[in-house]
C-alpha positions as CSV (number, residue, x, y, z in Angstrom):
1,X,0.0,0.0,0.0
2,X,1.1,3.6,-0.6
3,X,3.0,4.9,2.4
4,X,3.9,8.6,2.7
5,X,7.5,9.2,3.5
6,X,9.0,12.3,5.2
7,X,9.6,15.1,2.7
8,X,12.9,14.7,0.9
9,X,13.3,11.0,1.7
10,X,16.2,9.9,-0.5
11,X,15.2,6.2,-0.6
12,X,14.3,6.3,-4.3
13,X,11.0,6.1,-6.1
14,X,7.8,6.1,-4.0
15,X,5.9,4.3,-6.7
16,X,3.5,5.5,-9.3
17,X,1.3,7.1,-6.7
18,X,4.1,9.3,-5.3
19,X,6.4,11.8,-6.8
20,X,9.7,10.6,-8.3
21,X,12.4,10.7,-5.7
22,X,16.1,11.4,-6.1
23,X,18.2,8.2,-5.7
24,X,20.6,7.7,-2.9
25,X,24.1,9.2,-3.5
26,X,26.5,6.6,-5.0
27,X,28.8,5.1,-2.4
28,X,26.1,4.4,0.1
29,X,27.5,6.6,2.8
30,X,25.4,8.2,5.4
31,X,23.8,11.6,4.8
32,X,26.4,13.3,7.1
33,X,29.2,12.1,4.8
34,X,27.9,14.3,2.0
35,X,28.6,17.3,4.2
36,X,32.4,16.4,4.2
37,X,32.7,16.0,0.4
38,X,34.9,18.6,-1.3
39,X,33.0,21.1,-3.3
40,X,33.0,20.6,-7.1
41,X,34.2,23.3,-9.5
42,X,31.5,25.9,-10.2
43,X,29.8,25.9,-13.6
44,X,30.0,29.7,-13.7
45,X,32.7,31.0,-11.4
46,X,32.4,34.6,-12.5
47,X,28.6,34.6,-12.2
48,X,28.5,32.8,-8.8
49,X,31.3,34.8,-7.3
50,X,30.0,38.1,-8.6
51,X,26.6,37.4,-7.1
52,X,28.3,36.5,-3.8
53,X,30.2,39.8,-3.9
54,X,27.0,41.7,-4.6
55,X,25.6,40.3,-1.4
56,X,28.2,42.3,0.5
57,X,26.7,45.6,-0.8
58,X,25.0,46.5,2.5
59,X,28.5,46.3,4.1
60,X,30.2,48.6,1.6
61,X,31.3,51.2,4.2
62,X,32.8,48.5,6.4
63,X,34.5,46.8,3.4
64,X,36.0,50.2,2.5
65,X,37.4,50.3,6.1
66,X,38.8,46.8,5.7
67,X,40.6,47.9,2.5
68,X,41.9,51.0,4.1
69,X,43.2,49.2,7.2
70,X,44.6,46.5,5.0
71,X,46.6,49.1,3.0
72,X,47.9,50.7,6.2
73,X,48.8,47.4,7.8
74,X,50.6,46.1,4.7
75,X,52.4,49.4,4.2
76,X,53.8,49.4,7.8
77,X,54.8,45.7,7.4
78,X,56.6,46.5,4.1
79,X,58.4,49.5,5.7
80,X,59.8,47.2,8.4
81,X,62.7,45.6,6.4
82,X,63.7,48.9,4.9
83,X,64.0,50.5,8.4
84,X,65.8,47.4,9.7
85,X,68.2,47.8,6.9
86,X,68.9,51.3,8.0
87,X,69.7,50.0,11.5
88,X,72.2,47.6,9.9
89,X,73.8,50.5,8.0
90,X,74.1,52.5,11.3
91,X,75.9,49.5,12.9
92,X,78.2,49.0,10.0
93,X,79.0,52.7,9.7
94,X,79.7,52.9,13.4
95,X,82.1,49.9,13.3
96,X,84.0,51.3,10.3
97,X,84.1,54.8,11.8
98,X,85.6,53.4,15.0
99,X,88.5,51.9,13.0
100,X,89.4,55.2,11.3
101,X,91.7,57.7,13.0
102,X,90.0,60.5,14.9
103,X,90.0,63.8,13.0
104,X,90.1,62.2,9.5
105,X,87.3,63.2,7.2
106,X,85.3,60.8,5.1
107,X,86.9,62.1,1.9
108,X,90.4,61.5,3.3
109,X,89.4,57.9,4.3
110,X,88.2,57.3,0.7
111,X,91.4,58.8,-0.8
112,X,93.5,56.6,1.6
113,X,91.7,53.5,0.4
114,X,92.3,54.4,-3.2
115,X,96.0,55.0,-2.7
116,X,96.4,51.6,-1.0
117,X,94.7,49.9,-4.0
118,X,91.4,49.2,-2.3
119,X,89.2,50.6,-5.0
120,X,86.0,48.6,-4.1
121,X,86.5,49.4,-0.5
122,X,86.8,53.1,-1.4
123,X,83.5,52.9,-3.3
124,X,81.8,51.4,-0.4
125,X,83.1,54.0,2.0
126,X,81.9,56.8,-0.3
127,X,78.3,55.6,0.0
128,X,78.3,55.7,3.8
129,X,77.9,58.4,6.5
130,X,81.2,58.0,8.4
131,X,82.4,59.8,11.6
132,X,86.0,58.7,12.0
133,X,87.0,58.0,15.5
134,X,83.4,57.6,16.7
135,X,81.7,54.3,17.3
136,X,78.1,53.2,16.8
137,X,75.6,56.0,17.4
138,X,73.3,54.1,19.8
139,X,71.0,57.1,20.1
140,X,70.3,57.0,16.4
141,X,70.2,53.2,16.5
142,X,67.7,53.2,19.4
143,X,65.4,55.7,17.7
144,X,65.4,53.5,14.5
145,X,64.7,50.3,16.5
146,X,61.9,52.1,18.5
147,X,60.4,53.3,15.2
148,X,60.6,49.7,14.0
149,X,58.8,48.4,17.0
150,X,56.1,51.1,16.7
151,X,55.6,50.3,13.0
152,X,55.3,46.5,13.6
153,X,52.8,47.1,16.4
154,X,50.8,49.5,14.2
155,X,50.8,46.9,11.4
156,X,49.6,44.2,13.8
157,X,46.9,46.6,15.2
158,X,45.6,47.6,11.8
159,X,45.7,44.0,10.7
160,X,43.6,43.0,13.8
161,X,41.1,45.8,13.1
162,X,40.9,44.5,9.5
163,X,40.1,41.0,10.6
164,X,37.7,42.2,13.3
165,X,35.6,44.3,10.9
166,X,35.7,41.6,8.2
167,X,34.5,39.0,10.7
168,X,31.5,41.1,11.4
169,X,30.9,41.7,7.7
170,X,31.1,37.9,7.0
171,X,28.8,36.9,9.8
172,X,26.2,39.6,9.1
173,X,26.2,38.5,5.5
174,X,25.9,34.9,6.4
175,X,23.1,35.8,8.9
176,X,21.1,37.4,6.1
177,X,21.9,34.5,3.7
178,X,20.8,31.9,6.2
179,X,17.6,33.9,6.9
180,X,16.9,34.0,3.2
181,X,17.4,30.3,2.8
182,X,15.2,29.5,5.8
183,X,12.4,31.8,4.4
184,X,12.9,30.2,1.0
185,X,12.5,26.6,2.3
186,X,9.2,27.7,3.9
187,X,8.0,28.9,0.4
188,X,9.1,25.9,-1.6
189,X,6.5,23.4,-2.7
190,X,6.5,19.8,-1.3
191,X,7.6,18.7,-4.8
192,X,11.1,20.2,-4.2
193,X,11.6,18.2,-1.0
194,X,10.3,15.0,-2.7
195,X,12.7,15.4,-5.5
196,X,15.8,16.3,-3.5
197,X,17.6,14.1,-0.9
198,X,17.6,15.5,2.6
199,X,21.4,15.1,2.7
200,X,21.7,17.4,-0.3
201,X,19.5,20.1,1.3
202,X,21.3,19.8,4.6
203,X,24.6,20.1,2.7
204,X,23.5,23.4,1.1
205,X,22.3,24.7,4.5
206,X,25.4,23.7,6.5
207,X,28.5,22.7,4.6
208,X,28.1,25.1,1.7
209,X,27.2,28.0,4.0
210,X,30.2,27.2,6.3
211,X,32.5,27.1,3.3
212,X,31.2,30.5,2.1
213,X,31.5,32.0,5.6
214,X,35.1,30.9,6.0
215,X,36.1,32.3,2.6
216,X,34.4,35.6,3.3
217,X,36.1,35.9,6.7
218,X,39.5,34.6,5.9
219,X,40.2,34.2,2.2
220,X,39.1,37.6,1.1
221,X,41.2,39.4,3.7
222,X,44.1,37.1,2.9
223,X,43.7,37.8,-0.8
224,X,43.5,41.6,-0.2
225,X,46.6,41.5,2.0
226,X,48.5,39.2,-0.4
227,X,47.7,41.4,-3.4
228,X,48.8,44.6,-1.5
229,X,51.9,42.8,-0.2
230,X,52.9,41.7,-3.7
231,X,52.5,45.2,-5.1
232,X,54.2,46.9,-2.2
233,X,57.1,44.5,-2.0
234,X,57.7,44.7,-5.7
235,X,57.9,48.5,-5.5
236,X,60.3,48.3,-2.6
237,X,62.5,45.7,-4.4
238,X,62.7,47.9,-7.5
239,X,63.7,50.9,-5.5
240,X,66.6,49.0,-3.9
241,X,68.0,47.2,-7.0
242,X,66.7,46.5,-10.4
243,X,69.1,43.6,-10.9
244,X,68.1,41.8,-7.7
245,X,64.4,42.4,-8.5
246,X,64.9,40.7,-11.8
247,X,66.5,37.7,-10.1
248,X,63.6,37.5,-7.6
249,X,61.0,37.8,-10.4
250,X,62.6,34.9,-12.3
251,X,61.6,32.5,-9.5
252,X,57.9,33.4,-9.7
253,X,56.9,31.7,-12.9
254,X,59.0,28.6,-12.0
255,X,57.3,28.4,-8.6
256,X,53.9,28.8,-10.2
257,X,54.4,26.2,-12.8
258,X,55.8,23.6,-10.4
259,X,52.9,24.3,-7.9
260,X,50.3,23.8,-10.6
261,X,51.9,20.5,-11.8
262,X,51.9,19.1,-8.3
263,X,48.4,20.4,-7.5
264,X,46.9,18.7,-10.5
265,X,48.4,15.4,-9.6
266,X,47.4,15.7,-5.9
267,X,43.8,16.7,-6.9
268,X,43.3,13.4,-8.6
269,X,44.6,11.5,-5.5
270,X,42.4,13.6,-3.2
271,X,39.4,12.7,-5.4
272,X,40.3,9.0,-5.0
273,X,40.7,9.5,-1.3
274,X,37.2,11.0,-0.9
275,X,35.7,8.2,-3.0
276,X,37.4,5.5,-0.9
277,X,36.4,7.3,2.3
278,X,32.8,7.4,1.1
279,X,32.8,3.7,0.3
280,X,34.3,2.9,3.7
281,X,31.8,5.2,5.5
282,X,29.0,3.6,3.7
283,X,30.1,0.1,4.6
284,X,30.6,1.0,8.3
285,X,27.2,2.7,8.4
286,X,25.4,-0.3,6.8
287,X,27.2,-2.8,9.1
288,X,26.5,-0.9,12.3
289,X,22.9,-0.2,11.3
290,X,22.2,-3.8,10.5
291,X,24.6,-5.4,13.0
292,X,21.8,-7.7,14.2
293,X,21.2,-9.1,10.7
294,X,25.0,-9.5,10.1
295,X,25.3,-11.6,13.3
296,X,22.1,-13.6,12.7
297,X,23.4,-14.7,9.3
298,X,27.0,-15.2,10.5
299,X,28.5,-12.6,8.1
300,X,30.8,-10.9,10.7
301,X,34.0,-12.2,9.1
302,X,32.9,-11.2,5.6
303,X,32.1,-7.7,7.0
304,X,35.5,-7.5,8.6
305,X,37.3,-8.6,5.5
306,X,35.4,-6.1,3.4
307,X,36.3,-3.4,5.9
308,X,40.0,-4.4,5.8
309,X,40.0,-4.3,2.0
310,X,38.4,-0.8,1.8
311,X,40.6,0.4,4.7
312,X,43.7,-0.6,2.8
313,X,42.4,1.1,-0.4
314,X,41.7,4.3,1.7
315,X,45.2,4.1,3.2
316,X,46.9,3.9,-0.2
317,X,44.8,6.7,-1.7
318,X,45.3,8.9,1.4
319,X,49.1,8.2,1.4
320,X,49.5,9.2,-2.2
321,X,47.3,12.3,-1.8
322,X,49.2,13.5,1.3
323,X,52.6,12.7,-0.1
324,X,52.1,14.4,-3.5
325,X,50.5,17.5,-2.0
326,X,53.2,17.6,0.7
327,X,55.8,18.0,-2.1
328,X,54.7,21.6,-2.8
329,X,56.3,23.2,0.2
330,X,59.7,21.5,-0.3
331,X,59.7,22.3,-4.0
332,X,58.9,25.9,-3.2
333,X,61.7,26.0,-0.6
334,X,64.2,24.7,-3.1
335,X,63.2,27.4,-5.7
336,X,63.2,30.0,-2.9
337,X,66.6,28.9,-1.6
338,X,68.1,29.0,-5.2
339,X,66.7,32.5,-5.5
340,X,68.1,33.4,-2.1
341,X,71.6,32.2,-3.0
342,X,71.6,34.2,-6.2
343,X,70.4,37.3,-4.4
344,X,73.1,36.9,-1.7
345,X,75.9,36.4,-4.2
346,X,74.9,39.2,-6.5
347,X,74.0,41.4,-3.5
348,X,77.4,40.7,-1.8
349,X,79.2,41.8,-4.9
350,X,77.1,44.9,-5.0
351,X,78.0,45.8,-1.5
352,X,81.7,45.1,-2.2
353,X,81.6,47.4,-5.2
354,X,79.5,50.1,-3.4
355,X,76.5,49.8,-5.7
356,X,74.3,48.8,-2.8
357,X,74.5,49.0,0.9
358,X,74.6,46.1,3.3
359,X,71.3,47.2,4.8
360,X,69.8,47.3,1.4
361,X,70.8,43.7,0.7
362,X,69.5,42.6,4.0
363,X,66.2,44.4,3.4
364,X,66.0,42.9,-0.1
365,X,66.5,39.4,1.2
366,X,63.6,39.9,3.5
367,X,61.5,41.4,0.7
368,X,62.2,38.4,-1.5
369,X,60.9,36.1,1.2
370,X,57.8,38.3,1.6
371,X,57.3,38.3,-2.1
372,X,57.3,34.5,-2.6
373,X,54.9,33.8,0.3
374,X,51.9,35.8,-0.9
375,X,52.2,34.5,-4.4
376,X,51.9,30.9,-3.1
377,X,49.2,32.1,-0.8
378,X,47.3,33.6,-3.7
379,X,47.5,30.4,-5.7
380,X,46.1,28.5,-2.7
381,X,43.3,31.1,-2.2
382,X,42.2,30.8,-5.8
383,X,41.7,27.1,-5.3
384,X,39.7,27.9,-2.2
385,X,37.6,30.5,-4.1
386,X,36.8,27.9,-6.7
387,X,35.3,25.8,-3.9
388,X,33.6,28.8,-2.5
389,X,32.0,29.7,-5.8
390,X,30.8,26.1,-6.2
391,X,29.2,26.3,-2.8
392,X,27.7,29.7,-3.6
393,X,26.3,28.3,-6.8
394,X,24.6,25.5,-5.0
395,X,23.1,27.9,-2.4
396,X,21.9,30.3,-5.2
397,X,20.4,27.3,-7.0
398,X,18.2,26.7,-4.0
399,X,17.3,30.4,-3.7
400,X,16.3,30.4,-7.4
401,X,14.0,27.4,-7.1
402,X,10.4,28.0,-8.2
403,X,8.3,28.8,-5.2
404,X,4.7,27.9,-4.4
405,X,2.1,30.0,-6.2
406,X,1.4,33.0,-4.0
407,X,-1.8,33.1,-1.9
408,X,-4.6,35.2,-3.1
409,X,-4.5,38.8,-2.1
410,X,-8.0,38.8,-0.6
411,X,-8.3,35.3,0.9
412,X,-11.5,33.8,2.3
413,X,-11.2,32.8,5.9
414,X,-13.3,30.0,7.5
415,X,-13.2,30.5,11.2
416,X,-15.2,27.3,11.6
417,X,-16.2,24.8,9.0
418,X,-18.8,22.1,8.8
419,X,-16.3,19.8,7.1
420,X,-18.2,19.3,3.8
421,X,-15.6,18.5,1.1
422,X,-16.3,18.4,-2.7
423,X,-13.8,17.4,-5.4
424,X,-15.0,18.2,-8.8
425,X,-13.2,17.2,-12.0
426,X,-9.8,17.0,-10.2
427,X,-6.8,16.1,-12.4
428,X,-3.2,15.9,-11.3
429,X,0.1,14.5,-12.4
430,X,3.6,14.6,-10.9
431,X,5.2,14.1,-14.3
432,X,3.7,16.1,-17.2
433,X,3.5,13.1,-19.5
434,X,2.3,10.6,-16.9
435,X,-1.4,11.0,-15.8
436,X,-2.1,10.0,-12.2
437,X,-5.5,11.4,-11.1
438,X,-7.9,12.2,-13.9
439,X,-11.4,13.8,-13.6
440,X,-11.9,12.7,-10.0
441,X,-15.3,13.6,-8.5
442,X,-16.0,13.0,-4.8
443,X,-18.6,14.3,-2.3
444,X,-17.9,14.0,1.4
445,X,-20.6,15.0,3.8
446,X,-19.9,16.9,7.0
447,X,-18.9,14.6,9.8
448,X,-18.5,11.6,7.6
449,X,-15.6,9.0,7.9
450,X,-14.1,8.3,4.5
451,X,-11.6,5.4,4.2
452,X,-9.3,5.3,1.2
453,X,-7.9,1.9,0.2
454,X,-6.0,0.6,-2.8
455,X,-2.7,-0.8,-4.0
456,X,0.7,0.9,-3.9
457,X,0.7,3.9,-6.3
458,X,-3.1,4.1,-6.4
459,X,-3.0,7.8,-5.4
460,X,-4.2,7.6,-1.8
461,X,-1.5,9.8,-0.3
462,X,-1.6,12.1,-3.4
463,X,-5.3,12.7,-2.7
464,X,-4.4,13.9,0.9
465,X,-1.6,16.1,-0.5
466,X,-4.0,17.8,-2.8
467,X,-6.5,18.4,0.0
468,X,-3.8,20.2,2.0
469,X,-2.4,22.0,-1.1
470,X,1.0,20.4,-0.7
471,X,0.6,20.1,-4.5
472,X,-1.6,22.2,-6.7
473,X,-4.2,20.5,-8.9
474,X,-3.8,20.8,-12.6
475,X,-7.5,21.0,-13.3
476,X,-10.8,21.0,-11.4
477,X,-11.6,22.3,-7.9
478,X,-11.6,21.2,-4.3
479,X,-14.2,22.9,-2.1
480,X,-14.6,23.0,1.7
481,X,-18.1,24.2,2.7
482,X,-18.5,25.5,-0.9
483,X,-15.2,27.6,-0.8
484,X,-12.5,26.8,-3.2
485,X,-9.3,26.0,-1.3
486,X,-7.3,28.2,-3.7
487,X,-9.3,31.1,-2.3
488,X,-7.8,30.5,1.1
489,X,-4.3,31.0,2.3
490,X,-2.4,27.7,2.7
491,X,-1.8,28.3,6.4
492,X,-5.5,29.0,7.1
493,X,-6.5,25.9,5.1
494,X,-4.1,23.6,6.9
495,X,-5.3,24.9,10.3
496,X,-8.6,23.2,9.5
497,X,-6.9,19.8,9.4
498,X,-5.3,17.5,12.0
499,X,-3.0,14.7,10.8
500,X,-1.6,11.6,12.2
501,X,1.0,9.8,10.0
502,X,2.1,6.3,10.0
503,X,5.7,7.5,10.6
504,X,5.6,9.1,14.0
505,X,7.7,12.3,14.1
506,X,9.1,13.6,17.4
507,X,11.7,16.2,18.0
508,X,14.3,16.5,20.8
509,X,12.5,17.9,23.8
510,X,10.3,16.9,26.6
511,X,7.1,14.8,26.2
512,X,5.2,17.9,27.2
513,X,6.8,19.9,24.5
514,X,6.1,17.2,21.9
515,X,2.4,17.1,22.7
516,X,2.1,20.9,23.0
517,X,3.5,21.1,19.4
518,X,0.0,20.6,18.2
519,X,-1.3,23.9,19.5
520,X,0.7,27.0,20.5
521,X,0.0,28.3,24.0
522,X,-1.6,25.0,25.3
523,X,-1.8,24.8,29.1
524,X,-0.6,21.9,31.2
525,X,-4.2,20.7,31.9
526,X,-5.1,20.7,28.2
527,X,-1.9,18.7,27.5
528,X,-2.8,16.1,30.2
529,X,-6.4,15.9,28.9
530,X,-5.1,15.1,25.4
531,X,-2.6,12.7,26.8
532,X,-5.3,10.8,28.7
533,X,-7.5,10.7,25.6
534,X,-4.7,9.2,23.6
535,X,-3.8,6.7,26.4
536,X,-0.4,8.4,26.9
537,X,-0.9,9.6,30.5
538,X,-0.5,6.3,32.2
539,X,3.0,5.4,30.8
540,X,4.2,9.0,30.9
541,X,3.5,9.3,34.6
542,X,5.4,6.0,35.1
543,X,8.6,7.6,33.8
544,X,11.0,9.1,36.3
545,X,10.6,12.6,35.0
546,X,7.0,12.2,33.9
547,X,6.0,14.8,31.3
548,X,9.5,16.4,31.7
549,X,11.2,13.3,30.3
550,X,13.4,14.4,27.5
551,X,13.2,12.5,24.2
552,X,16.3,12.3,22.2
553,X,16.5,12.6,18.4
554,X,15.4,9.0,17.8
555,X,13.1,9.0,20.9
556,X,14.8,5.8,22.0
557,X,13.5,6.4,25.6
558,X,10.0,5.3,24.4
559,X,8.8,2.4,22.3
560,X,7.6,2.7,18.7
561,X,4.0,2.3,19.8
562,X,4.4,5.0,22.5
563,X,5.9,7.3,19.9
564,X,2.7,6.8,17.8
565,X,0.5,7.5,20.9
566,X,2.3,10.8,21.5
567,X,1.6,11.9,17.9
568,X,-2.1,11.0,18.5
569,X,-2.1,13.0,21.7
570,X,-0.8,15.9,19.7
571,X,-3.8,15.5,17.3
572,X,-6.2,15.5,20.2
573,X,-4.7,18.8,21.4
574,X,-5.2,20.4,18.0
575,X,-8.9,19.7,18.1
576,X,-9.2,19.8,14.3
577,X,-12.3,20.1,12.3
578,X,-11.1,17.7,9.6
579,X,-8.9,14.6,10.4
580,X,-6.5,12.7,8.3
581,X,-5.3,9.4,9.7
582,X,-2.7,7.5,7.8
583,X,-2.9,4.0,9.5
584,X,-2.2,5.6,12.8
585,X,-2.3,2.4,14.8
586,X,0.1,0.4,12.6
587,X,3.0,0.5,15.1
588,X,1.2,-0.6,18.2
589,X,0.3,-4.0,19.7
590,X,-3.2,-5.5,19.5
591,X,-4.3,-4.4,23.0
592,X,-3.0,-0.8,22.4
593,X,-4.7,-0.8,19.0
594,X,-8.1,-1.5,20.7
595,X,-7.6,1.3,23.1
596,X,-6.6,3.7,20.4
597,X,-9.5,2.7,18.2
598,X,-11.8,3.7,21.1
599,X,-9.9,7.0,21.5
600,X,-10.1,7.6,17.8
601,X,-13.9,6.9,17.8
602,X,-14.2,9.7,20.3
603,X,-11.9,12.0,18.4
604,X,-13.7,11.4,15.1
605,X,-17.1,12.3,16.5
606,X,-18.7,15.1,14.5
607,X,-15.6,15.5,12.4
608,X,-14.9,14.8,8.8
609,X,-12.3,12.1,8.7
610,X,-10.1,10.7,6.0
611,X,-8.5,7.3,6.8
612,X,-5.8,5.9,4.6
613,X,-6.2,2.2,5.3
614,X,-3.5,-0.5,5.1
615,X,-5.2,-3.0,7.3
616,X,-8.8,-3.3,6.2
617,X,-10.0,-4.4,9.6
618,X,-9.6,-0.8,10.8
619,X,-12.1,0.7,8.4
620,X,-15.1,-1.6,8.4
621,X,-17.1,1.0,10.3
622,X,-16.4,3.9,7.8
623,X,-19.4,5.7,6.3
624,X,-17.8,5.5,2.9
625,X,-14.9,3.4,1.6
626,X,-13.2,4.7,-1.6
627,X,-11.3,2.0,-3.5
628,X,-8.6,3.8,-5.7
629,X,-6.5,2.4,-8.5
630,X,-4.3,4.4,-10.9
631,X,-5.7,7.7,-9.5
632,X,-9.4,6.8,-10.0
633,X,-12.1,5.8,-7.6
634,X,-13.1,2.4,-9.0
635,X,-15.4,1.4,-6.2
636,X,-17.3,3.3,-3.5
637,X,-19.7,2.2,-0.7
638,X,-19.8,0.7,2.8
639,X,-17.8,-2.3,3.9
640,X,-20.8,-4.6,3.5
641,X,-21.8,-3.1,0.1
642,X,-18.4,-3.5,-1.3
643,X,-18.1,-7.1,-0.1
644,X,-21.4,-8.0,-1.7
645,X,-20.3,-6.4,-5.0
646,X,-17.5,-9.0,-5.2
647,X,-15.2,-6.5,-6.9
648,X,-11.7,-5.3,-6.2
649,X,-12.3,-4.5,-2.6
650,X,-13.6,-8.0,-2.0
651,X,-10.4,-9.4,-3.4
652,X,-8.3,-7.2,-1.2
653,X,-10.3,-8.0,1.9
654,X,-10.3,-11.7,1.2
655,X,-6.5,-11.8,0.6
656,X,-6.0,-10.3,4.0
657,X,-8.5,-12.2,6.2
658,X,-10.6,-14.8,4.7
659,X,-8.2,-17.2,2.8
660,X,-8.7,-20.6,4.5
661,X,-5.5,-22.3,5.5
662,X,-4.9,-25.9,4.5
663,X,-2.1,-28.1,5.7
664,X,0.2,-29.7,3.2
665,X,1.7,-33.2,3.7
666,X,4.4,-31.8,6.0
667,X,1.8,-30.2,8.3
668,X,2.6,-26.7,7.1
669,X,-0.3,-24.3,6.7
670,X,-0.8,-23.1,3.1
671,X,-3.4,-20.8,1.6
672,X,-6.1,-22.8,-0.1
673,X,-6.2,-22.5,-3.9
């Protein structure tokens, strides 16, 4: 029989009577594993990233401040090596001045060096500020070092301000984006949730949003700082020495090419690693979920062997991925060290010939180190931004999904309804080319109990979805007390209904909270009255915390039957005018079923009730039984009338209850032919 599943159930097709469902993700891993998968490359990087940047528009003044603070912070950081080079020059000049005779001028010292054949030494002396006979000027040196400390502290302070403001920008942007997504989910039709796996929706709401948040907060500021650092350092290097700058720049394309080659190879290995991890996670999830079955059939060793095999494959893939990706830093270090050696040799010659000062070489070496790091960082950030754009694209796809048709501007409100329902010429199909319900006519009198039976895919659950406007009909009309449901708001329409599903849904919270979910503002006494009517009160009071007992996510503190009773108590509390019962007693034992049937009889008094029946014994007292097949009502009448007609219902009923059993030669009961 057709059984409604929770929205977004990823377990595959629900049958002809239900919407097509998205298949389970290959690999069989649990839904949570999808949250760890690396983001794919975006289909349109420019479009997705541009739209993400446009979302920052409300923060434009703060972003301007981030840019300004970034410029100041990087400028101070870049000035540091230059000032430190000046300190080195002061030390060197002081040492050389100390060795020269007092009273000698700098010009005399240069002339003396030339006369002794030390031409290069003379050139070096000519570029310095010497005071023969005096040592290091610690006053000047102290002021330089103090300036350096202040500059580094200022750079750190402005960098901190940049990060602080950007964190607020990112989190406010993500707050608005999460809010938009939450509001969007509330406006999406049930069709979207039926066609998309819950794991995929959760991934967009959690993993993709987290990925975007981290990029906005970290990657953008890093990218800004890296770009400013590259520009600033390049300018400083060019002002110190064009030759040394050319040597440093030669290492850039080599580093970039080597990084890209290694990154491409490691990317393939990481993809293999994630695939193997997905397979292993899927195997572990299946074995632990069905560990009783594994033990009953003696398949423990087979499960262990399979785990060992997949674990070995994951080890090999992970080793290759980590090893290859780990080569990037050593390769970069080799290129950087070769560049360093070249700069030191050429710079040393420049100092010896007086073309450059020792402090200048020292500053340049520091700049060359600063120059390589942001280039590597930028390449890494670009890969992160690819992932971010892919996540943004998935989020925007959700935001761009077609929404439910808007409610009418001047809706009709039924404060109270008699419960008379009329379906006239109703047609509906999930897939445009596959008819499901065609020209369905049905008249339900106020207070009547209507049972709906039929094989899987007959359209029973679909009919309920149409009554509640979870799906919009293609043609025809559905009237409640003569008012077309399309003339009401969806929320007002659904407030007329109470619903108890076969799959009991409880959330993490107390028993009191779960019952009170049926009606906002319900008092304790109303909750207890509903609990007593649903036969919940007796076992609830037997629990140590009573109504304050906290149910976990799976509600393992109560049995499956007690879970169902709690959902029935919730329906009692709603006090609906129209009831929908989807085999509400299917999960309880026979004795509890009798008690619930009595409670249901009380609940159904003077209310229009639709019962989706799986066990035909529960609907023999219905005022009308609708037998559906392929979206059409093929039989209609009371239980006795349908049995006497010897039609489809009679066959269903007979197959469940009235087939006599005959014993075969081995004494085993078999249905009589």
